[in-house]
PyMOL Python script that loads the backbone (N, CA, C, O; Angstrom):
from pymol import cmd

cmd.read_pdbstr("""\
ATOM      1  N   MET A   1     147.578 145.472 163.720  1.00  0.00           N
ATOM      2  CA  MET A   1     146.960 146.618 163.246  1.00  0.00           C
ATOM      3  C   MET A   1     147.989 148.014 163.008  1.00  0.00           C
ATOM      4  O   MET A   1     148.295 148.948 163.750  1.00  0.00           O
ATOM      5  N   THR A   2     148.370 147.634 161.518  1.00  0.00           N
ATOM      6  CA  THR A   2     149.331 148.825 161.191  1.00  0.00           C
ATOM      7  C   THR A   2     148.533 150.112 160.464  1.00  0.00           C
ATOM      8  O   THR A   2     147.426 150.253 159.944  1.00  0.00           O
ATOM      9  N   GLN A   3     149.823 151.066 160.740  1.00  0.00           N
ATOM     10  CA  GLN A   3     149.153 152.478 160.578  1.00  0.00           C
ATOM     11  C   GLN A   3     148.288 152.703 159.859  1.00  0.00           C
ATOM     12  O   GLN A   3     147.262 153.277 160.224  1.00  0.00           O
ATOM     13  N   ASP A   4     148.598 152.134 158.175  1.00  0.00           N
ATOM     14  CA  ASP A   4     148.230 152.366 157.219  1.00  0.00           C
ATOM     15  C   ASP A   4     146.225 151.366 157.645  1.00  0.00           C
ATOM     16  O   ASP A   4     145.144 151.859 157.323  1.00  0.00           O
ATOM     17  N   ASN A   5     146.364 150.345 158.198  1.00  0.00           N
ATOM     18  CA  ASN A   5     144.644 149.895 158.597  1.00  0.00           C
ATOM     19  C   ASN A   5     144.088 150.923 159.739  1.00  0.00           C
ATOM     20  O   ASN A   5     142.942 151.365 159.820  1.00  0.00           O
ATOM     21  N   MET A   6     145.023 151.146 160.464  1.00  0.00           N
ATOM     22  CA  MET A   6     144.394 152.216 161.431  1.00  0.00           C
ATOM     23  C   MET A   6     143.498 153.367 160.943  1.00  0.00           C
ATOM     24  O   MET A   6     142.331 153.618 161.245  1.00  0.00           O
ATOM     25  N   THR A   7     144.371 154.022 160.083  1.00  0.00           N
ATOM     26  CA  THR A   7     143.716 155.186 159.115  1.00  0.00           C
ATOM     27  C   THR A   7     142.703 154.639 158.540  1.00  0.00           C
ATOM     28  O   THR A   7     141.669 155.282 158.363  1.00  0.00           O
ATOM     29  N   GLN A   8     142.828 153.420 158.173  1.00  0.00           N
ATOM     30  CA  GLN A   8     141.481 153.255 157.230  1.00  0.00           C
ATOM     31  C   GLN A   8     140.557 153.618 157.958  1.00  0.00           C
ATOM     32  O   GLN A   8     139.912 154.651 157.781  1.00  0.00           O
ATOM     33  N   THR A   9     140.308 152.456 159.261  1.00  0.00           N
ATOM     34  CA  THR A   9     139.684 151.983 160.338  1.00  0.00           C
ATOM     35  C   THR A   9     138.970 152.950 160.567  1.00  0.00           C
ATOM     36  O   THR A   9     137.790 152.720 160.831  1.00  0.00           O
ATOM     37  N   SER A  10     139.514 154.529 160.537  1.00  0.00           N
ATOM     38  CA  SER A  10     139.237 155.422 161.097  1.00  0.00           C
ATOM     39  C   SER A  10     138.474 156.723 159.877  1.00  0.00           C
ATOM     40  O   SER A  10     137.841 157.705 160.264  1.00  0.00           O
ATOM     41  N   ILE A  11     138.656 156.500 158.915  1.00  0.00           N
ATOM     42  CA  ILE A  11     138.150 156.840 157.899  1.00  0.00           C
ATOM     43  C   ILE A  11     136.852 156.203 157.146  1.00  0.00           C
ATOM     44  O   ILE A  11     136.087 156.944 156.528  1.00  0.00           O
ATOM     45  N   ASN A  12     136.709 155.261 157.198  1.00  0.00           N
ATOM     46  CA  ASN A  12     135.305 154.245 157.505  1.00  0.00           C
ATOM     47  C   ASN A  12     135.238 154.630 158.348  1.00  0.00           C
ATOM     48  O   ASN A  12     135.210 155.846 158.161  1.00  0.00           O
ATOM     49  N   THR A  13     135.179 154.418 159.374  1.00  0.00           N
ATOM     50  CA  THR A  13     134.240 154.736 161.161  1.00  0.00           C
ATOM     51  C   THR A  13     133.762 156.100 160.850  1.00  0.00           C
ATOM     52  O   THR A  13     132.552 156.226 161.039  1.00  0.00           O
ATOM     53  N   THR A  14     134.500 157.372 160.340  1.00  0.00           N
ATOM     54  CA  THR A  14     133.759 158.221 160.599  1.00  0.00           C
ATOM     55  C   THR A  14     132.947 158.487 159.155  1.00  0.00           C
ATOM     56  O   THR A  14     132.849 159.708 159.027  1.00  0.00           O
ATOM     57  N   LYS A  15     132.432 157.908 158.210  1.00  0.00           N
ATOM     58  CA  LYS A  15     131.759 158.246 156.940  1.00  0.00           C
ATOM     59  C   LYS A  15     130.186 157.663 157.060  1.00  0.00           C
ATOM     60  O   LYS A  15     129.315 157.881 156.217  1.00  0.00           O
ATOM     61  N   VAL A  16     129.983 156.750 158.485  1.00  0.00           N
ATOM     62  CA  VAL A  16     128.915 156.244 158.659  1.00  0.00           C
ATOM     63  C   VAL A  16     127.944 156.964 159.096  1.00  0.00           C
ATOM     64  O   VAL A  16     128.341 157.895 159.797  1.00  0.00           O
ATOM     65  N   ALA A  17     126.917 156.911 158.974  1.00  0.00           N
ATOM     66  CA  ALA A  17     125.959 157.519 159.864  1.00  0.00           C
ATOM     67  C   ALA A  17     125.426 157.516 161.496  1.00  0.00           C
ATOM     68  O   ALA A  17     124.828 158.375 162.143  1.00  0.00           O
ATOM     69  N   ASN A  18     125.879 156.268 161.827  1.00  0.00           N
ATOM     70  CA  ASN A  18     125.528 156.677 163.270  1.00  0.00           C
ATOM     71  C   ASN A  18     126.604 155.796 163.620  1.00  0.00           C
ATOM     72  O   ASN A  18     127.182 155.218 162.699  1.00  0.00           O
ATOM     73  N   ILE A  19     127.029 155.566 165.018  1.00  0.00           N
ATOM     74  CA  ILE A  19     127.609 154.602 165.652  1.00  0.00           C
ATOM     75  C   ILE A  19     127.468 153.064 166.233  1.00  0.00           C
ATOM     76  O   ILE A  19     128.144 152.532 167.113  1.00  0.00           O
ATOM     77  N   ASP A  20     126.156 152.409 165.309  1.00  0.00           N
ATOM     78  CA  ASP A  20     125.652 151.113 165.302  1.00  0.00           C
ATOM     79  C   ASP A  20     126.584 150.705 164.026  1.00  0.00           C
ATOM     80  O   ASP A  20     127.059 149.574 163.916  1.00  0.00           O
ATOM     81  N   ASP A  21     126.744 151.492 163.306  1.00  0.00           N
ATOM     82  CA  ASP A  21     126.919 151.066 161.955  1.00  0.00           C
ATOM     83  C   ASP A  21     128.782 150.937 161.519  1.00  0.00           C
ATOM     84  O   ASP A  21     129.471 150.227 160.787  1.00  0.00           O
ATOM     85  N   ALA A  22     128.999 152.085 162.467  1.00  0.00           N
ATOM     86  CA  ALA A  22     130.466 152.168 162.722  1.00  0.00           C
ATOM     87  C   ALA A  22     131.296 150.653 163.406  1.00  0.00           C
ATOM     88  O   ALA A  22     132.373 150.109 163.161  1.00  0.00           O
ATOM     89  N   ILE A  23     130.003 150.316 164.485  1.00  0.00           N
ATOM     90  CA  ILE A  23     130.506 149.118 165.580  1.00  0.00           C
ATOM     91  C   ILE A  23     130.243 148.143 164.510  1.00  0.00           C
ATOM     92  O   ILE A  23     131.103 147.291 164.736  1.00  0.00           O
ATOM     93  N   GLU A  24     129.704 147.825 163.677  1.00  0.00           N
ATOM     94  CA  GLU A  24     129.849 146.431 162.724  1.00  0.00           C
ATOM     95  C   GLU A  24     130.359 146.759 161.238  1.00  0.00           C
ATOM     96  O   GLU A  24     129.910 146.201 160.237  1.00  0.00           O
ATOM     97  N   ILE A  25     131.244 147.630 161.234  1.00  0.00           N
ATOM     98  CA  ILE A  25     132.067 148.154 160.425  1.00  0.00           C
ATOM     99  C   ILE A  25     133.433 147.442 161.047  1.00  0.00           C
ATOM    100  O   ILE A  25     134.182 146.709 160.402  1.00  0.00           O
ATOM    101  N   ALA A  26     133.616 147.866 162.624  1.00  0.00           N
ATOM    102  CA  ALA A  26     134.721 147.388 162.963  1.00  0.00           C
ATOM    103  C   ALA A  26     134.804 146.329 163.591  1.00  0.00           C
ATOM    104  O   ALA A  26     135.734 145.979 164.318  1.00  0.00           O
ATOM    105  N   ARG A  27     133.551 145.594 163.274  1.00  0.00           N
ATOM    106  CA  ARG A  27     133.772 143.900 164.251  1.00  0.00           C
ATOM    107  C   ARG A  27     134.471 143.478 162.316  1.00  0.00           C
ATOM    108  O   ARG A  27     135.633 143.118 162.125  1.00  0.00           O
ATOM    109  N   GLN A  28     133.582 143.626 161.338  1.00  0.00           N
ATOM    110  CA  GLN A  28     134.168 143.108 160.104  1.00  0.00           C
ATOM    111  C   GLN A  28     135.385 143.214 159.743  1.00  0.00           C
ATOM    112  O   GLN A  28     136.082 142.395 159.145  1.00  0.00           O
ATOM    113  N   GLU A  29     135.703 144.538 160.224  1.00  0.00           N
ATOM    114  CA  GLU A  29     137.417 144.351 160.057  1.00  0.00           C
ATOM    115  C   GLU A  29     138.238 143.776 160.664  1.00  0.00           C
ATOM    116  O   GLU A  29     139.280 143.278 160.238  1.00  0.00           O
ATOM    117  N   ALA A  30     137.676 143.808 162.113  1.00  0.00           N
ATOM    118  CA  ALA A  30     138.653 142.814 162.846  1.00  0.00           C
ATOM    119  C   ALA A  30     138.227 141.500 163.258  1.00  0.00           C
ATOM    120  O   ALA A  30     138.761 140.786 164.107  1.00  0.00           O
ATOM    121  N   ARG A  31     137.046 141.222 162.454  1.00  0.00           N
ATOM    122  CA  ARG A  31     137.191 139.448 161.943  1.00  0.00           C
ATOM    123  C   ARG A  31     138.502 139.152 160.609  1.00  0.00           C
ATOM    124  O   ARG A  31     139.000 138.068 160.306  1.00  0.00           O
ATOM    125  N   ALA A  32     138.732 140.229 160.138  1.00  0.00           N
ATOM    126  CA  ALA A  32     139.047 139.635 158.546  1.00  0.00           C
ATOM    127  C   ALA A  32     140.749 140.055 159.170  1.00  0.00           C
ATOM    128  O   ALA A  32     141.716 139.377 158.823  1.00  0.00           O
ATOM    129  N   ILE A  33     140.870 141.129 160.015  1.00  0.00           N
ATOM    130  CA  ILE A  33     142.156 141.004 160.405  1.00  0.00           C
ATOM    131  C   ILE A  33     142.793 139.825 161.194  1.00  0.00           C
ATOM    132  O   ILE A  33     143.935 139.384 161.065  1.00  0.00           O
ATOM    133  N   CYS A  34     141.834 139.415 162.021  1.00  0.00           N
ATOM    134  CA  CYS A  34     142.468 138.502 162.769  1.00  0.00           C
ATOM    135  C   CYS A  34     142.375 137.105 161.889  1.00  0.00           C
ATOM    136  O   CYS A  34     142.919 136.080 162.299  1.00  0.00           O
ATOM    137  N   ALA A  35     141.505 137.157 160.417  1.00  0.00           N
ATOM    138  CA  ALA A  35     141.617 136.039 160.147  1.00  0.00           C
ATOM    139  C   ALA A  35     142.865 135.585 158.889  1.00  0.00           C
ATOM    140  O   ALA A  35     143.114 134.499 158.367  1.00  0.00           O
ATOM    141  N   ALA A  36     143.666 137.392 158.654  1.00  0.00           N
ATOM    142  CA  ALA A  36     144.567 136.869 157.886  1.00  0.00           C
ATOM    143  C   ALA A  36     145.991 137.068 159.151  1.00  0.00           C
ATOM    144  O   ALA A  36     146.954 136.307 159.239  1.00  0.00           O
ATOM    145  N   LYS A  37     145.879 137.602 159.523  1.00  0.00           N
ATOM    146  CA  LYS A  37     147.469 137.439 160.714  1.00  0.00           C
ATOM    147  C   LYS A  37     146.990 137.187 162.231  1.00  0.00           C
ATOM    148  O   LYS A  37     147.439 137.957 163.080  1.00  0.00           O
ATOM    149  N   GLY A  38     146.050 136.092 162.661  1.00  0.00           N
ATOM    150  CA  GLY A  38     145.423 135.131 163.308  1.00  0.00           C
ATOM    151  C   GLY A  38     145.373 135.994 164.530  1.00  0.00           C
ATOM    152  O   GLY A  38     146.006 137.034 164.714  1.00  0.00           O
ATOM    153  N   GLU A  39     144.285 135.242 165.568  1.00  0.00           N
ATOM    154  CA  GLU A  39     143.967 135.588 166.762  1.00  0.00           C
ATOM    155  C   GLU A  39     144.816 135.941 167.831  1.00  0.00           C
ATOM    156  O   GLU A  39     144.677 136.864 168.634  1.00  0.00           O
ATOM    157  N   GLN A  40     145.651 135.157 167.755  1.00  0.00           N
ATOM    158  CA  GLN A  40     147.090 135.865 168.552  1.00  0.00           C
ATOM    159  C   GLN A  40     147.688 137.033 168.137  1.00  0.00           C
ATOM    160  O   GLN A  40     148.553 137.387 168.938  1.00  0.00           O
ATOM    161  N   SER A  41     147.589 137.610 167.397  1.00  0.00           N
ATOM    162  CA  SER A  41     148.232 138.532 166.905  1.00  0.00           C
ATOM    163  C   SER A  41     148.244 139.545 167.649  1.00  0.00           C
ATOM    164  O   SER A  41     147.642 139.506 168.722  1.00  0.00           O
ATOM    165  N   PRO A  42     149.028 140.835 167.189  1.00  0.00           N
ATOM    166  CA  PRO A  42     149.006 142.305 168.039  1.00  0.00           C
ATOM    167  C   PRO A  42     147.958 142.912 167.074  1.00  0.00           C
ATOM    168  O   PRO A  42     147.444 143.921 167.556  1.00  0.00           O
ATOM    169  N   GLU A  43     147.588 142.643 166.086  1.00  0.00           N
ATOM    170  CA  GLU A  43     146.792 143.596 164.891  1.00  0.00           C
ATOM    171  C   GLU A  43     145.652 143.374 165.546  1.00  0.00           C
ATOM    172  O   GLU A  43     145.027 144.309 166.046  1.00  0.00           O
ATOM    173  N   CYS A  44     145.163 141.869 165.639  1.00  0.00           N
ATOM    174  CA  CYS A  44     143.613 141.396 166.132  1.00  0.00           C
ATOM    175  C   CYS A  44     143.524 141.815 167.386  1.00  0.00           C
ATOM    176  O   CYS A  44     142.384 142.263 167.509  1.00  0.00           O
ATOM    177  N   ALA A  45     144.021 141.899 168.240  1.00  0.00           N
ATOM    178  CA  ALA A  45     143.928 142.271 169.357  1.00  0.00           C
ATOM    179  C   ALA A  45     143.222 144.019 169.614  1.00  0.00           C
ATOM    180  O   ALA A  45     142.181 144.446 170.114  1.00  0.00           O
ATOM    181  N   ALA A  46     144.708 144.794 168.824  1.00  0.00           N
ATOM    182  CA  ALA A  46     144.461 146.058 168.245  1.00  0.00           C
ATOM    183  C   ALA A  46     142.869 145.825 167.930  1.00  0.00           C
ATOM    184  O   ALA A  46     142.040 145.647 168.822  1.00  0.00           O
ATOM    185  N   ALA A  47     142.650 145.844 166.928  1.00  0.00           N
ATOM    186  CA  ALA A  47     141.385 145.438 166.228  1.00  0.00           C
ATOM    187  C   ALA A  47     139.934 145.127 166.991  1.00  0.00           C
ATOM    188  O   ALA A  47     138.807 145.371 166.559  1.00  0.00           O
ATOM    189  N   TRP A  48     140.210 144.676 167.919  1.00  0.00           N
ATOM    190  CA  TRP A  48     138.796 143.833 168.894  1.00  0.00           C
ATOM    191  C   TRP A  48     139.071 145.400 170.040  1.00  0.00           C
ATOM    192  O   TRP A  48     138.026 145.956 170.377  1.00  0.00           O
ATOM    193  N   ASP A  49     140.101 145.882 170.449  1.00  0.00           N
ATOM    194  CA  ASP A  49     139.942 146.977 171.282  1.00  0.00           C
ATOM    195  C   ASP A  49     139.203 148.166 170.606  1.00  0.00           C
ATOM    196  O   ASP A  49     138.544 148.950 171.289  1.00  0.00           O
ATOM    197  N   SER A  50     139.307 148.281 169.388  1.00  0.00           N
ATOM    198  CA  SER A  50     138.617 149.606 168.699  1.00  0.00           C
ATOM    199  C   SER A  50     137.396 149.360 168.618  1.00  0.00           C
ATOM    200  O   SER A  50     136.663 150.348 168.669  1.00  0.00           O
ATOM    201  N   VAL A  51     136.651 147.813 168.447  1.00  0.00           N
ATOM    202  CA  VAL A  51     135.428 147.215 168.420  1.00  0.00           C
ATOM    203  C   VAL A  51     134.582 148.174 169.506  1.00  0.00           C
ATOM    204  O   VAL A  51     133.556 148.848 169.409  1.00  0.00           O
ATOM    205  N   GLU A  52     136.084 147.734 171.222  1.00  0.00           N
ATOM    206  CA  GLU A  52     135.252 148.051 172.380  1.00  0.00           C
ATOM    207  C   GLU A  52     135.126 149.244 172.585  1.00  0.00           C
ATOM    208  O   GLU A  52     134.049 149.644 173.028  1.00  0.00           O
ATOM    209  N   GLU A  53     135.921 149.931 172.390  1.00  0.00           N
ATOM    210  CA  GLU A  53     136.360 151.507 172.935  1.00  0.00           C
ATOM    211  C   GLU A  53     134.949 151.810 171.701  1.00  0.00           C
ATOM    212  O   GLU A  53     134.099 152.227 172.488  1.00  0.00           O
ATOM    213  N   LEU A  54     134.224 151.836 170.214  1.00  0.00           N
ATOM    214  CA  LEU A  54     133.204 152.019 169.932  1.00  0.00           C
ATOM    215  C   LEU A  54     131.601 151.685 170.635  1.00  0.00           C
ATOM    216  O   LEU A  54     130.610 152.413 170.580  1.00  0.00           O
ATOM    217  N   GLN A  55     131.715 150.544 171.195  1.00  0.00           N
ATOM    218  CA  GLN A  55     131.008 149.888 171.925  1.00  0.00           C
ATOM    219  C   GLN A  55     130.798 150.751 173.464  1.00  0.00           C
ATOM    220  O   GLN A  55     129.789 151.240 173.972  1.00  0.00           O
ATOM    221  N   ALA A  56     131.896 150.702 173.820  1.00  0.00           N
ATOM    222  CA  ALA A  56     132.054 151.554 174.912  1.00  0.00           C
ATOM    223  C   ALA A  56     131.496 153.139 174.523  1.00  0.00           C
ATOM    224  O   ALA A  56     130.800 153.623 175.416  1.00  0.00           O
ATOM    225  N   GLU A  57     131.648 153.773 173.642  1.00  0.00           N
ATOM    226  CA  GLU A  57     131.088 155.362 172.883  1.00  0.00           C
ATOM    227  C   GLU A  57     129.440 154.982 172.726  1.00  0.00           C
ATOM    228  O   GLU A  57     128.549 155.822 172.853  1.00  0.00           O
ATOM    229  N   ALA A  58     129.284 153.994 172.520  1.00  0.00           N
ATOM    230  CA  ALA A  58     127.414 153.835 172.303  1.00  0.00           C
ATOM    231  C   ALA A  58     127.245 153.853 173.430  1.00  0.00           C
ATOM    232  O   ALA A  58     126.394 154.735 173.550  1.00  0.00           O
ATOM    233  N   ALA A  59     127.524 153.381 174.673  1.00  0.00           N
ATOM    234  CA  ALA A  59     127.018 153.036 175.956  1.00  0.00           C
ATOM    235  C   ALA A  59     126.650 154.533 176.373  1.00  0.00           C
ATOM    236  O   ALA A  59     125.524 155.001 176.547  1.00  0.00           O
ATOM    237  N   HIS A  60     127.824 155.131 176.482  1.00  0.00           N
ATOM    238  CA  HIS A  60     127.693 156.657 176.959  1.00  0.00           C
ATOM    239  C   HIS A  60     126.813 157.465 175.982  1.00  0.00           C
ATOM    240  O   HIS A  60     126.363 158.507 176.458  1.00  0.00           O
ATOM    241  N   GLN A  61     126.440 157.143 174.541  1.00  0.00           N
ATOM    242  CA  GLN A  61     125.778 158.638 174.426  1.00  0.00           C
ATOM    243  C   GLN A  61     124.796 157.572 174.596  1.00  0.00           C
ATOM    244  O   GLN A  61     123.892 158.022 173.891  1.00  0.00           O
ATOM    245  N   ARG A  62     124.377 156.510 175.034  1.00  0.00           N
ATOM    246  CA  ARG A  62     122.584 155.756 174.769  1.00  0.00           C
ATOM    247  C   ARG A  62     122.350 156.658 176.690  1.00  0.00           C
ATOM    248  O   ARG A  62     121.314 157.169 177.113  1.00  0.00           O
ATOM    249  N   SER A  63     123.108 156.595 177.100  1.00  0.00           N
ATOM    250  CA  SER A  63     123.211 157.182 178.940  1.00  0.00           C
ATOM    251  C   SER A  63     122.841 158.461 178.974  1.00  0.00           C
ATOM    252  O   SER A  63     121.999 158.849 179.785  1.00  0.00           O
ATOM    253  N   GLN A  64     123.603 159.514 177.832  1.00  0.00           N
ATOM    254  CA  GLN A  64     123.338 161.052 177.834  1.00  0.00           C
ATOM    255  C   GLN A  64     121.828 161.698 177.067  1.00  0.00           C
ATOM    256  O   GLN A  64     121.451 162.859 176.907  1.00  0.00           O
ATOM    257  N   GLN A  65     121.045 160.042 176.609  1.00  0.00           N
ATOM    258  CA  GLN A  65     119.975 160.629 176.328  1.00  0.00           C
ATOM    259  C   GLN A  65     119.060 160.934 176.964  1.00  0.00           C
ATOM    260  O   GLN A  65     118.916 160.276 177.994  1.00  0.00           O
ATOM    261  N   LYS A  66     118.090 161.970 176.698  1.00  0.00           N
ATOM    262  CA  LYS A  66     117.094 161.952 177.541  1.00  0.00           C
ATOM    263  C   LYS A  66     115.973 161.008 176.984  1.00  0.00           C
ATOM    264  O   LYS A  66     116.045 160.952 175.756  1.00  0.00           O
ATOM    265  N   PRO A  67     114.750 160.092 177.614  1.00  0.00           N
ATOM    266  CA  PRO A  67     113.539 159.946 177.250  1.00  0.00           C
ATOM    267  C   PRO A  67     112.817 160.697 176.443  1.00  0.00           C
ATOM    268  O   PRO A  67     113.035 161.908 176.400  1.00  0.00           O
ATOM    269  N   PRO A  68     111.742 160.056 175.590  1.00  0.00           N
ATOM    270  CA  PRO A  68     111.293 160.886 175.216  1.00  0.00           C
ATOM    271  C   PRO A  68     110.053 161.574 176.146  1.00  0.00           C
ATOM    272  O   PRO A  68     109.818 161.039 177.229  1.00  0.00           O
ATOM    273  N   LYS A  69     109.396 162.547 175.807  1.00  0.00           N
ATOM    274  CA  LYS A  69     108.499 162.834 176.421  1.00  0.00           C
ATOM    275  C   LYS A  69     106.646 162.200 176.345  1.00  0.00           C
ATOM    276  O   LYS A  69     106.116 161.694 175.355  1.00  0.00           O
ATOM    277  N   SER A  70     106.247 162.350 177.185  1.00  0.00           N
ATOM    278  CA  SER A  70     104.983 161.671 176.843  1.00  0.00           C
ATOM    279  C   SER A  70     104.354 162.502 176.122  1.00  0.00           C
ATOM    280  O   SER A  70     104.781 163.622 175.840  1.00  0.00           O
ATOM    281  N   ALA A  71     103.343 162.056 175.779  1.00  0.00           N
ATOM    282  CA  ALA A  71     101.710 162.897 175.418  1.00  0.00           C
ATOM    283  C   ALA A  71     101.325 163.646 176.169  1.00  0.00           C
ATOM    284  O   ALA A  71     100.814 164.719 175.848  1.00  0.00           O
ATOM    285  N   PHE A  72     101.527 163.138 177.658  1.00  0.00           N
ATOM    286  CA  PHE A  72     100.735 164.434 178.575  1.00  0.00           C
ATOM    287  C   PHE A  72     102.150 165.070 179.587  1.00  0.00           C
ATOM    288  O   PHE A  72     102.123 165.570 180.711  1.00  0.00           O
ATOM    289  N   GLN A  73     103.185 164.835 178.768  1.00  0.00           N
ATOM    290  CA  GLN A  73     103.878 166.157 179.233  1.00  0.00           C
ATOM    291  C   GLN A  73     104.167 167.430 178.711  1.00  0.00           C
ATOM    292  O   GLN A  73     104.402 168.587 179.059  1.00  0.00           O
ATOM    293  N   ARG A  74     103.966 166.234 177.068  1.00  0.00           N
ATOM    294  CA  ARG A  74     103.995 167.493 176.215  1.00  0.00           C
ATOM    295  C   ARG A  74     102.617 168.697 176.012  1.00  0.00           C
ATOM    296  O   ARG A  74     102.550 169.758 175.392  1.00  0.00           O
ATOM    297  N   TYR A  75     101.630 167.939 176.854  1.00  0.00           N
ATOM    298  CA  TYR A  75     100.516 168.840 176.807  1.00  0.00           C
ATOM    299  C   TYR A  75     100.321 169.393 177.866  1.00  0.00           C
ATOM    300  O   TYR A  75      99.404 170.214 177.885  1.00  0.00           O
ATOM    301  N   CYS A  76     101.071 169.162 179.079  1.00  0.00           N
ATOM    302  CA  CYS A  76     101.203 170.131 180.033  1.00  0.00           C
ATOM    303  C   CYS A  76     101.962 171.299 179.785  1.00  0.00           C
ATOM    304  O   CYS A  76     101.463 172.271 180.352  1.00  0.00           O
ATOM    305  N   GLU A  77     103.301 171.637 178.949  1.00  0.00           N
ATOM    306  CA  GLU A  77     104.469 172.029 178.557  1.00  0.00           C
ATOM    307  C   GLU A  77     103.582 172.993 177.510  1.00  0.00           C
ATOM    308  O   GLU A  77     103.678 174.192 177.768  1.00  0.00           O
ATOM    309  N   GLU A  78     103.206 172.840 177.004  1.00  0.00           N
ATOM    310  CA  GLU A  78     101.474 173.723 176.052  1.00  0.00           C
ATOM    311  C   GLU A  78     100.286 174.922 177.181  1.00  0.00           C
ATOM    312  O   GLU A  78      99.929 176.080 177.396  1.00  0.00           O
ATOM    313  N   ASN A  79     100.125 173.311 177.609  1.00  0.00           N
ATOM    314  CA  ASN A  79      98.840 174.644 178.805  1.00  0.00           C
ATOM    315  C   ASN A  79      99.241 173.994 179.911  1.00  0.00           C
ATOM    316  O   ASN A  79      98.864 172.862 180.217  1.00  0.00           O
ATOM    317  N   PRO A  80     100.356 174.986 180.824  1.00  0.00           N
ATOM    318  CA  PRO A  80     100.665 175.428 181.778  1.00  0.00           C
ATOM    319  C   PRO A  80      99.546 175.064 183.058  1.00  0.00           C
ATOM    320  O   PRO A  80      99.754 174.288 183.991  1.00  0.00           O
ATOM    321  N   ASP A  81      98.502 175.743 182.838  1.00  0.00           N
ATOM    322  CA  ASP A  81      97.635 176.275 183.655  1.00  0.00           C
ATOM    323  C   ASP A  81      96.417 174.959 184.028  1.00  0.00           C
ATOM    324  O   ASP A  81      95.722 174.788 185.028  1.00  0.00           O
ATOM    325  N   ALA A  82      96.548 174.117 182.652  1.00  0.00           N
ATOM    326  CA  ALA A  82      95.658 173.462 183.165  1.00  0.00           C
ATOM    327  C   ALA A  82      95.666 172.534 184.081  1.00  0.00           C
ATOM    328  O   ALA A  82      96.750 172.046 184.401  1.00  0.00           O
ATOM    329  N   ASP A  83      93.911 171.893 184.982  1.00  0.00           N
ATOM    330  CA  ASP A  83      94.403 171.297 186.155  1.00  0.00           C
ATOM    331  C   ASP A  83      94.783 170.154 185.734  1.00  0.00           C
ATOM    332  O   ASP A  83      95.158 169.674 186.803  1.00  0.00           O
ATOM    333  N   GLU A  84      94.968 169.349 184.958  1.00  0.00           N
ATOM    334  CA  GLU A  84      95.879 167.985 185.456  1.00  0.00           C
ATOM    335  C   GLU A  84      97.414 168.334 185.730  1.00  0.00           C
ATOM    336  O   GLU A  84      98.239 167.634 186.317  1.00  0.00           O
ATOM    337  N   CYS A  85      97.562 169.423 185.234  1.00  0.00           N
ATOM    338  CA  CYS A  85      99.204 169.954 185.182  1.00  0.00           C
ATOM    339  C   CYS A  85      99.479 170.879 186.234  1.00  0.00           C
ATOM    340  O   CYS A  85     100.566 171.451 186.154  1.00  0.00           O
ATOM    341  N   ARG A  86      98.716 171.166 187.233  1.00  0.00           N
ATOM    342  CA  ARG A  86      98.944 171.860 188.104  1.00  0.00           C
ATOM    343  C   ARG A  86      99.831 171.102 189.703  1.00  0.00           C
ATOM    344  O   ARG A  86      99.474 170.032 190.194  1.00  0.00           O
ATOM    345  N   LEU A  87     100.467 171.577 190.010  1.00  0.00           N
ATOM    346  CA  LEU A  87     101.528 170.836 190.870  1.00  0.00           C
ATOM    347  C   LEU A  87     101.139 171.531 192.005  1.00  0.00           C
ATOM    348  O   LEU A  87     100.891 172.737 192.007  1.00  0.00           O
ATOM    349  N   TYR A  88     101.052 170.465 193.409  1.00  0.00           N
ATOM    350  CA  TYR A  88     100.462 171.210 194.900  1.00  0.00           C
ATOM    351  C   TYR A  88     101.641 170.866 195.740  1.00  0.00           C
ATOM    352  O   TYR A  88     102.212 169.791 195.556  1.00  0.00           O
ATOM    353  N   ASP A  89     101.956 171.519 196.449  1.00  0.00           N
ATOM    354  CA  ASP A  89     102.834 171.510 197.029  1.00  0.00           C
ATOM    355  C   ASP A  89     102.923 170.368 198.736  1.00  0.00           C
ATOM    356  O   ASP A  89     101.824 170.312 199.288  1.00  0.00           O
ATOM    357  N   ASP A  90     103.569 169.917 199.153  1.00  0.00           N
ATOM    358  CA  ASP A  90     102.636 169.180 200.595  1.00  0.00           C
ATOM    359  C   ASP A  90     103.231 169.657 201.533  1.00  0.00           C
ATOM    360  O   ASP A  90     102.888 169.388 202.684  1.00  0.00           O
TER     361      ASP A  90
END
""", "prot")
cmd.dss("prot")
cmd.show_as("cartoon", "prot")
cmd.util.cbc("prot")
cmd.orient("prot")
């Protein structure tokens, strides 16, 4: 991947709304680069490396997200003195 192509890929991935869109764009670019340069070319390998990096970042972001609170959890936050929400020590 040339410096110009790397810059273009970086620019494209920063304009997308979320990382899943960035991954899809990077995949399309990697396929195009591999078709033009050959599957054994260093540019092709670099393009797929960028796809793998984006996928790793997406996995990291998903692992850092907290699961949404249930209706019961929200209820207990709003009504901590409710009988249903009391916690007892053993």
